[in-house]
C-alpha positions in Angstrom: -37.1 17.1 5.7 -39.1 16.3 8.9 -41.4 14.1 6.9 -38.5 12.4 5.1 -37.2 11.6 8.6 -40.1 10.3 9.9 -40.2 7.9 7.0 -36.5 7.0 7.6 -37.0 6.1 11.1 -39.2 4.2 13.6 -40.0 4.0 17.2 -40.9 1.0 19.1 -41.9 0.9 23.0 -41.6 -1.8 25.4 -43.3 -1.0 28.6 -42.2 -2.2 31.9 -45.6 -3.2 33.7 -44.3 -2.8 37.1 -43.1 1.0 37.2 -44.9 1.7 33.7 -41.6 2.6 32.5 -41.1 3.0 28.7 -37.9 1.5 26.9 -37.7 2.8 23.3 -36.3 1.3 20.4 -35.3 3.6 17.6 -34.6 2.0 14.3 -33.5 3.0 10.9 -35.9 1.2 8.6 -33.8 0.5 5.8 -31.0 -1.0 8.2 -31.0 -3.6 10.9 -29.4 -0.7 13.2 -31.2 0.4 16.4 -30.6 2.5 19.5 -31.8 1.4 22.8 -33.1 4.0 25.0 -33.7 3.4 28.9 -33.7 -0.3 29.1 -35.2 -1.2 32.4 -37.0 -4.3 34.0 -38.4 -5.0 30.4 -35.0 -5.8 29.2 -35.7 -9.6 28.0 -38.6 -8.6 26.4 -36.4 -5.8 24.7 -33.9 -8.3 23.5 -36.6 -10.7 22.3 -37.9 -8.0 20.1 -34.5 -7.5 18.7 -34.0 -11.1 18.3 -37.3 -11.6 16.5 -36.7 -8.7 14.1 -33.1 -9.6 13.6 -32.0 -6.0 14.9 -28.7 -4.8 16.2 -28.3 -2.4 18.9 -25.3 -0.1 18.3 -25.5 2.0 21.4 -27.6 2.6 24.4 -28.9 6.0 25.3 -29.8 6.8 28.9 -32.0 9.8 29.5 -31.0 9.6 33.4 -29.6 7.1 35.7 -32.5 6.3 38.0 -32.6 2.5 38.5 -36.2 1.8 36.5 -34.5 3.3 33.5 -31.2 1.4 33.5 -31.5 -1.8 35.3 -31.5 -3.5 31.9 -28.5 -1.9 30.6 -26.2 -5.0 31.6 -28.2 -7.4 29.7 -28.7 -5.6 26.6 -24.7 -4.4 26.6 -23.8 -8.0 27.2 -26.1 -9.3 24.2 -25.1 -6.7 21.7 -21.6 -5.6 23.1 -22.7 -1.9 22.5 -21.6 1.1 24.3 -23.8 3.0 27.0 -23.9 6.8 27.0 -25.3 9.0 29.8 -24.8 12.5 31.1 -21.7 12.4 33.4 -23.7 14.3 36.4 -26.0 11.0 36.7 -23.1 8.8 37.5 -24.1 9.5 41.1 -27.6 7.9 40.6 -26.0 4.3 39.5 -25.1 3.7 43.0 -28.9 3.0 43.7 -29.4 0.3 41.0 -30.1 -2.5 43.5 -32.5 -0.4 45.8 -35.2 -0.7 43.3 -37.8 -3.6 44.1 -37.7 -6.2 41.5 -34.0 -5.6 40.4 -32.4 -9.2 40.8 -29.6 -9.0 43.3 -27.1 -10.5 40.8 -27.5 -7.6 38.2 -24.4 -6.2 37.2 -23.4 -2.7 37.8 -24.0 -0.1 35.1 -21.2 0.9 33.2 -21.4 4.0 31.2 -18.8 4.1 28.3 -19.5 7.5 26.7 -20.4 11.2 28.3 -23.5 13.0 26.8 -23.0 16.7 26.8 -25.5 19.7 26.6 -25.9 20.8 22.8 -24.2 17.6 21.5 -25.4 16.0 18.1 -25.1 12.6 18.1 -24.6 11.2 14.5 -26.2 7.8 13.7 -26.9 6.1 10.5 -27.4 9.4 9.0 -29.7 10.9 11.4 -28.9 13.6 13.9 -30.1 13.4 17.5 -29.8 16.2 19.6 -28.8 16.0 23.3 -30.8 18.5 25.5 -29.7 18.7 29.1 -32.7 19.1 31.3 -31.5 18.9 35.0 -34.4 18.9 37.5 -35.5 15.4 37.9 -31.8 14.6 38.0 -28.6 16.6 37.8 -27.7 14.8 34.6 -31.3 14.4 33.1 -31.0 14.9 29.2 -33.8 14.6 26.5 -33.1 13.5 23.1 -34.5 15.5 20.0 -34.9 13.6 16.7 -36.5 15.4 14.2 -40.0 16.1 15.0 -40.0 13.7 18.0 -38.8 14.3 21.7 -37.7 11.4 23.9 -38.2 13.3 27.2 -37.5 10.7 30.0 -38.7 11.8 33.3 -38.3 15.5 32.8 -42.0 16.1 30.9 -44.8 13.7 30.9 -48.4 14.1 29.8 -50.1 16.6 32.1 -47.2 16.1 34.4 -43.5 16.6 35.1 -40.8 14.4 37.0 -40.4 14.3 40.3 -37.8 17.1 42.0 -37.5 15.8 45.6 -35.2 12.8 45.3 -31.4 13.1 45.6 -30.1 15.3 42.7 -33.6 16.9 42.1 -34.5 20.7 41.9 -37.8 22.2 41.3 -36.5 25.4 40.0 -34.0 23.5 37.6 -36.8 21.5 36.4 -39.1 24.3 35.6 -36.3 26.3 33.8 -35.6 23.1 31.9 -39.0 22.6 30.8 -39.9 26.4 29.9 -36.4 27.1 28.6 -35.4 24.1 26.7 -38.4 22.0 25.7 -41.2 24.8 25.3 -39.0 26.4 22.9 -39.3 23.4 20.5 -42.2 23.4 17.9 -45.6 23.0 19.3 -46.1 20.2 17.0 -43.1 18.1 18.4 -44.5 14.8 19.9 -43.1 14.0 23.3 -42.5 10.3 24.2 -42.0 10.3 27.8 -40.5 7.8 30.2 -43.7 6.8 31.6 -47.2 6.9 30.1 -48.5 8.0 26.9 -47.2 10.3 24.3 -48.3 14.2 24.0 -47.0 17.1 22.3 -45.1 20.2 23.0 -48.1 22.4 22.2 -50.4 20.4 24.7 -48.2 20.8 27.5 -47.6 24.5 26.9 -51.3 25.1 27.4 -52.6 22.4 29.5 -49.6 21.1 32.0 -51.0 22.0 35.5 -47.5 21.9 37.0 -45.5 23.8 34.2 -47.7 26.1 31.7 -45.9 28.1 29.4 -45.7 31.7 30.7 -47.7 33.2 27.8 -50.9 30.9 28.5 -51.1 31.7 32.4 
């Protein structure tokens, strides 16, 4: 089933060089339908990719509300008239949109249309996307689990974890989210983080210097 799903969907990444932030485009190969995850300052390049390939964004999914992950939402939403989904606990983060250097002053506010909840399974073009609520980096941080892949936002990186010292952050909550939610996934799960290169759950369980799985300590 996992191999069939991997054959059915593909994942493209558009990187914002200013903050090394990853915007992901999840496409079902046999359609022109895509989901855009965390469009930031690279939104013009993301829109160019969609236009060049004749793709249509059905929904914007947000792992959390920090400006580097949401500043491109208004542009993508206006171009494709698609709804935006985010965990309601991160609405508080959206007020900081214009505090991030590089965000144009005339960028419209981010408006969220749909609430994401822990354990929710999004149905998209016959593909199930599980929402994992992983507070710690922010109160409303989530990860998206799709088959053998995990879009981890700023919760888990390759050999690193998200900051917990910003408003809404909590180190104990972050550790609990990683140990109990993410490290319970199969070791072969490929992790696509909000910044930097991919990794796997197995690699991080054994080699992440910040949160190693208890049985490997």
